[in-house]
C-alpha positions in Angstrom: 16.6 -19.1 0.2 14.4 -19.5 3.3 10.8 -18.4 2.9 9.6 -18.6 6.5 10.6 -15.0 7.0 8.6 -12.2 8.6 7.9 -9.2 6.4 10.6 -7.1 7.9 13.2 -9.7 7.2 12.0 -9.8 3.6 12.3 -6.0 3.3 15.8 -6.2 4.7 16.8 -8.9 2.1 15.4 -6.8 -0.7 17.3 -3.7 0.6 20.5 -5.7 0.9 20.2 -7.0 -2.7 19.7 -3.4 -3.9 22.6 -2.1 -1.9 24.8 -4.9 -3.3 23.9 -4.0 -6.9 24.6 -0.3 -6.2 27.9 -1.1 -4.5 27.0 0.4 -1.1 29.3 -0.5 1.8 28.0 -2.3 4.9 27.6 0.9 7.0 25.3 2.4 4.3 23.1 -0.7 4.4 23.1 -0.6 8.2 22.0 3.0 8.2 19.1 2.2 5.9 18.0 -1.1 7.4 16.4 0.0 10.7 13.7 2.6 11.6 14.9 5.9 13.0 12.4 5.5 15.8 10.0 2.7 16.8 7.4 3.4 19.4 5.4 0.7 21.2 2.5 1.9 23.4 -0.2 0.5 25.7 -3.7 1.7 25.3 -6.2 0.9 28.1 -9.8 2.0 27.4 -13.2 1.5 29.0 -15.4 -0.8 26.9 -19.2 -0.4 26.6 -19.8 -3.1 29.3 -17.7 -0.9 31.7 -14.8 -3.4 31.6 -11.2 -2.2 30.9 -9.3 -3.6 28.0 -5.7 -3.0 27.1 -4.4 -2.9 23.5 -0.9 -2.8 22.1 -0.1 -0.1 19.6 2.9 0.7 17.4 4.4 3.5 15.3 7.5 2.9 13.1 9.2 6.0 11.8 11.7 4.7 9.3 13.4 7.6 7.6 12.9 11.4 7.6 15.8 12.5 5.3 13.5 13.5 2.4 10.7 15.1 4.4 8.0 14.4 7.1 7.3 10.8 7.5 4.1 9.4 6.1 2.2 6.1 6.5 -1.1 4.5 7.4 -2.5 3.1 10.6 -3.6 -0.5 10.6 -6.1 -2.0 13.1 -5.9 -5.8 12.9 -6.0 -8.7 15.4 -2.8 -10.1 13.8 -0.8 -6.9 13.7 2.8 -7.3 14.5 5.8 -5.1 15.1 7.7 -6.8 12.3 4.9 -6.0 9.7 4.7 -2.4 10.8 8.5 -2.0 10.5 8.4 -3.6 7.0 5.6 -1.4 5.8 7.4 1.7 7.1 10.5 0.7 5.2 8.4 0.1 2.0 6.7 3.5 2.5 10.1 5.2 2.6 11.1 3.6 -0.7 7.7 4.2 -2.2 7.8 8.0 -1.5 11.4 8.2 -2.9 10.5 6.0 -5.9 7.8 8.4 -7.1 9.8 11.4 -5.9 7.4 13.0 -3.4 9.1 14.9 -0.6 8.2 12.5 2.3 9.8 9.8 4.3 8.2 6.5 5.5 6.2 5.5 8.6 3.5 3.0 9.6 1.4 2.4 12.6 -0.9 -0.2 14.0 -3.0 -1.4 16.9 -3.6 -5.0 17.7 -7.4 -5.2 17.9 -10.5 -6.4 15.9 -12.5 -3.3 15.1 -15.3 -5.4 13.6 -16.2 -6.4 17.2 -16.1 -2.9 18.6 -18.8 -0.2 18.8 -18.4 3.3 17.4 -17.8 4.7 20.8 -15.1 2.1 21.5 -13.5 2.9 18.2 -13.5 6.6 18.8 -12.0 6.1 22.3 -9.3 3.9 20.9 -8.5 6.4 18.1 -8.2 9.4 20.4 -6.2 7.4 23.0 -3.7 6.4 20.2 -3.2 10.1 19.2 -2.8 11.2 22.8 0.0 8.7 23.3 1.8 9.7 20.1 1.0 13.4 19.9 4.7 14.4 20.6 5.9 12.2 17.7 3.5 13.2 14.9 2.6 16.5 13.2 2.4 18.0 9.7 6.2 18.5 9.7 7.1 15.3 11.6 4.9 12.3 10.7 1.5 12.3 9.0 -0.7 9.2 9.6 -3.4 8.0 7.2 -6.0 5.1 7.0 -5.0 1.6 6.3 -6.4 -1.9 7.1 -9.7 -1.5 9.0 -9.4 2.2 9.5 -11.3 4.8 7.6 -12.0 8.5 7.1 -14.2 8.7 10.2 -11.4 7.3 12.4 -9.0 9.8 10.7 -11.4 12.6 11.6 -11.4 11.6 15.3 -7.6 11.4 15.3 -7.3 14.8 13.7 -9.7 16.4 16.1 -7.8 14.9 19.1 -4.5 16.2 17.8 -6.0 19.7 17.3 -7.4 19.6 20.8 -3.9 18.9 22.1 -2.0 21.5 20.1 -4.9 24.0 20.4 -4.9 25.0 16.7 -6.2 24.0 13.3 -3.9 21.3 11.7 -5.7 19.6 8.8 -2.4 18.3 7.3 -1.6 16.2 10.4 -3.8 13.4 9.0 -4.7 12.4 5.5 -7.6 10.2 4.2 -10.0 12.5 6.0 -13.6 13.1 5.0 -14.0 15.8 2.3 -15.7 18.3 4.6 -12.7 18.2 7.0 -10.1 18.8 4.4 -9.9 15.4 2.6 -8.8 15.2 -1.0 -11.1 14.3 -3.9 -10.1 10.9 -5.4 -8.3 9.7 -2.3 -10.5 6.6 -1.8 -9.7 5.2 -5.2 -6.2 6.6 -5.6 -4.3 3.4 -4.9 -6.2 1.5 -7.6 -6.0 4.5 -10.0 -2.2 4.7 -9.7 -2.0 0.9 -10.2 -4.1 1.2 -13.4 -1.6 3.7 -14.8 1.2 1.3 -14.2 -0.7 -1.5 -15.9 -1.5 0.7 -18.8 2.2 1.5 -19.3 3.4 -2.0 -18.8 0.8 -3.3 -21.4 2.2 -0.7 -23.9 5.7 -2.0 -23.3 4.9 -5.6 -24.2 2.3 -4.9 -26.8 -0.7 -6.2 -24.8 -4.1 -4.8 -25.8 -6.0 -4.2 -22.6 -9.3 -4.2 -24.5 -10.6 -7.6 -23.5 -7.5 -8.5 -21.5 -8.2 -11.2 -18.9 -7.7 -9.8 -15.3 -7.5 -11.8 -12.0 -7.9 -9.9 -8.7 -6.7 -11.6 -5.6 -8.3 -9.7 -2.7 -11.5 -7.7 -3.1 -11.2 -5.0 -0.5 -11.0 -1.3 -1.3 -7.9 -1.4 -3.6 -8.8 -4.7 -5.3 -12.4 -3.9 -6.0 -11.6 -0.4 -7.3 -8.8 -1.9 -9.4 -11.3 -4.2 -11.0 -13.8 -1.4 -11.7 -11.2 1.0 -13.1 -9.7 -1.7 -15.4 -13.2 -2.7 -16.5 -14.5 0.9 -17.1 -11.4 2.7 -18.4 -9.7 -0.1 -20.4 -12.5 -2.6 -21.1 -10.6 -5.4 -19.4 -12.4 -8.7 -18.7 -12.5 -9.5 -15.0 -12.4 -13.4 -15.0 -11.7 -14.0 -11.3 -11.8 -12.2 -7.9 -11.4 -13.4 -4.4 -11.6 -12.5 -0.7 -10.7 -14.2 2.5 -13.5 -16.8 2.2 -12.5 -17.9 -1.4 -12.6 -17.0 -5.0 -15.0 -16.9 -8.0 -14.2 -17.5 -11.6 -16.0 -17.0 -14.9 -14.3 -17.7 -18.2 -16.5 -15.1 -19.9 -15.9 -12.4 -17.3 -18.0 -10.9 -14.6 -19.2 -7.4 -13.7 -16.9 -5.8 -11.1 -19.8 -3.8 -9.6 -21.9 -6.9 -9.3 -19.1 -8.6 -7.4 -18.9 -5.6 -5.0 -22.6 -5.6 -4.5 -22.5 -9.4 -3.7 -19.7 -8.8 -1.1 -21.5 -5.9 0.4 -24.7 -7.9 0.7 -23.3 -11.2 1.9 -19.8 -10.2 3.2 -18.2 -12.3 0.5 -17.9 -12.5 -3.3 -18.8 -16.2 -3.2 -22.2 -17.0 -4.7 -22.2 -14.4 -7.5 -24.5 -15.6 -10.2 -22.7 -17.0 -13.3 -19.5 -17.8 -11.5 -17.9 -21.0 -10.0 -16.0 -21.2 -6.8 -12.2 -21.6 -6.7 -9.7 -21.3 -3.9 -7.3 -18.4 -3.5 -4.5 -20.7 -4.3 -6.1 -21.8 -7.6 -6.9 -18.2 -8.5 -3.2 -17.2 -8.4 -2.4 -19.9 -11.0 -5.2 -19.1 -13.5 -4.2 -18.3 -17.1 -4.7 -14.6 -17.5 -3.0 -11.5 -18.9 -2.9 -9.4 -15.7 -2.7 -10.7 -12.1 -3.4 -8.2 -9.4 -2.6 -9.4 -5.8 -4.4 -6.9 -3.6 -4.6 -8.7 -0.2 -1.9 -10.2 2.0 1.8 -10.4 1.9 3.8 -13.5 0.9 1.2 -15.1 -1.4 3.4 -15.6 -4.4 6.3 -17.8 -3.3 8.9 -20.3 -4.4 6.2 -23.0 -4.1 3.7 -21.5 -6.6 5.5 -18.9 -8.6 6.5 -21.5 -11.2 2.8 -22.1 -11.9 1.8 -18.4 -12.2 0.5 -18.0 -15.7 0.2 -14.3 -16.6 2.1 -11.6 -18.5 1.9 -8.8 -15.8 1.7 -8.9 -12.0 0.5 -5.6 -10.6 1.1 -5.6 -6.8 -1.6 -3.5 -5.2 -0.9 -5.3 -2.0 2.2 -4.7 0.1 4.8 -7.5 -0.1 2.8 -10.1 -1.9 5.8 -11.7 -3.6 8.7 -13.3 -1.7 12.3 -12.9 -2.8 12.5 -16.5 -4.0 9.2 -16.0 -5.9 10.6 -12.8 -7.5 13.6 -14.7 -8.9 11.5 -17.4 -10.5 9.1 -14.8 -12.1 12.0 -12.8 -13.5 13.4 -16.0 -15.1 10.0 -16.7 -16.6 9.8 -13.2 -18.2 6.8 -12.2 -16.1 6.7 -8.5 -15.5 6.2 -7.7 -11.8 5.2 -4.1 -11.1 6.5 -3.8 -7.5 4.3 -2.8 -4.7 6.0 0.4 -3.8 5.5 1.7 -7.3 2.2 0.0 -8.2 0.3 1.0 -5.1 2.0 4.5 -4.6 -1.2 6.2 -5.8 -2.5 6.3 -2.3 0.4 8.1 -0.7 0.8 10.4 -3.7 -2.8 11.6 -3.3 -2.3 11.8 0.4 0.7 14.1 -0.3 -1.7 16.2 -2.5 -4.1 16.3 0.5 -1.3 17.6 2.7 -0.6 20.4 0.1 -4.2 21.3 -0.2 -4.5 21.4 3.6 -1.5 23.8 3.9 -3.0 26.2 1.3 -6.7 25.6 2.2 -7.3 25.4 -1.6 -8.8 22.2 -2.9 -8.6 20.5 -6.3 -11.2 18.7 -8.4 -11.0 15.0 -8.9 -9.9 15.5 -12.5 -7.0 17.8 -11.3 -6.0 15.2 -8.8 -5.9 12.3 -11.3 -4.1 14.4 -13.9 -1.4 15.2 -11.4 -1.3 11.5 -10.2 -1.0 10.2 -13.8 2.0 12.4 -14.4 3.9 11.3 -11.3 3.1 7.6 -11.6 3.8 7.4 -15.3 7.2 9.2 -14.9 8.1 6.9 -12.0 7.2 3.8 -13.9 9.4 4.6 -16.9 12.3 5.6 -14.6 12.0 2.2 -12.9 11.9 0.3 -16.2 15.0 2.2 -17.4 16.9 1.5 -14.2 16.0 -2.2 -14.2 17.2 -2.6 -17.8 20.4 -0.7 -17.1 21.2 -3.3 -14.4 19.6 -6.3 -16.1 17.4 -6.7 -13.0 13.7 -7.0 -12.3 11.5 -4.0 -11.8 11.6 -4.3 -8.0 15.4 -3.9 -8.0 15.0 -1.0 -10.4 12.6 0.7 -8.0 14.8 0.0 -5.1 17.9 1.4 -6.8 16.1 4.7 -7.6 14.6 5.0 -4.1 17.8 4.3 -2.1 19.8 6.6 -4.3 17.4 9.5 -3.5 17.4 8.7 0.2 21.2 8.2 0.4 21.7 11.5 -1.4 19.4 13.4 1.0 21.2 11.8 4.0 24.6 12.8 2.7 23.5 16.3 2.0 22.3 16.5 5.6 25.6 15.2 6.9 24.1 12.0 8.2 26.4 9.8 6.1 
């Protein structure tokens, strides 16, 4: 199987394999394998030096059969149409897998926000919404933050949408600041949901998480909070973490908060006292109990999956394991908690934020996490049951549940 595939091709292979197991005909696969709508836009804004600069933007709206579409907005210099399409597909299956009444979408702008001023960021955010205002809304498509976007950017976007429609619409955007209708717990929801999956998987294989060795690849928001939650709630030992500049390792473990402070202070985890430097490639092959890929796609492949030495892989990142890597890990009896189950905490709490916005009644963080735990735990056990029923890995179990729900909704609507 080729591995030099773009993320959208990988998502299509995964879908095809699931459809084959389910016995879907070719036309069913065709109806599920492409976005309902893909919008590409041009954004020209005035920069601080009075020059004009043009940016390319995207919005992929994959499937709306189960409800309004939902998905983040990524601002990255290497953003591509293929990645946005893949992420909108995975978001569709993610919402269906955990059974929240939403479809999948994703957006992006090709830019480097790290090199832009606040004024330029605000201008770009508002321009993006002006171009897409006819295609989004609380009952159509609800954006959220993703790579290099944040609550402030979401606030600007919500405000611009409300200016256009001339009414209050807090549920048009999630991941907003709390004073503007954001939800308690949203910033750590992805990691929190992943921790519930790890907890349940550990129970299944008899792994005591007290003192369990954890490796985190990618120390951004999801990865760093994943480390802190596993350390605080389950007394796991964080033995290695990494970022784009490299990794650090300590056989005796390190403090997750100290690693975050080091990164905040120096822009990298490298140099944390009591640790030794390793590469991201070496980190993925460390002997550990739980490996948590939390950064880029396609990092566990045919080339290195044979050397992965853990009991559980918890995919907080989107698409970190290739199809060929999946096959090898399954043969080696390594549990892979797939991305669109493991990192579904974010979209689930975004759904909670939409509900709170509709009613203008807001929950405590404890209420949010109690509801999140119930949804994620139920979804995890449904996935395990489906996987065992078909003698497949957990990813196929998750796909089979998700596509069944989407197909049923499409049939009831008369689309199939």
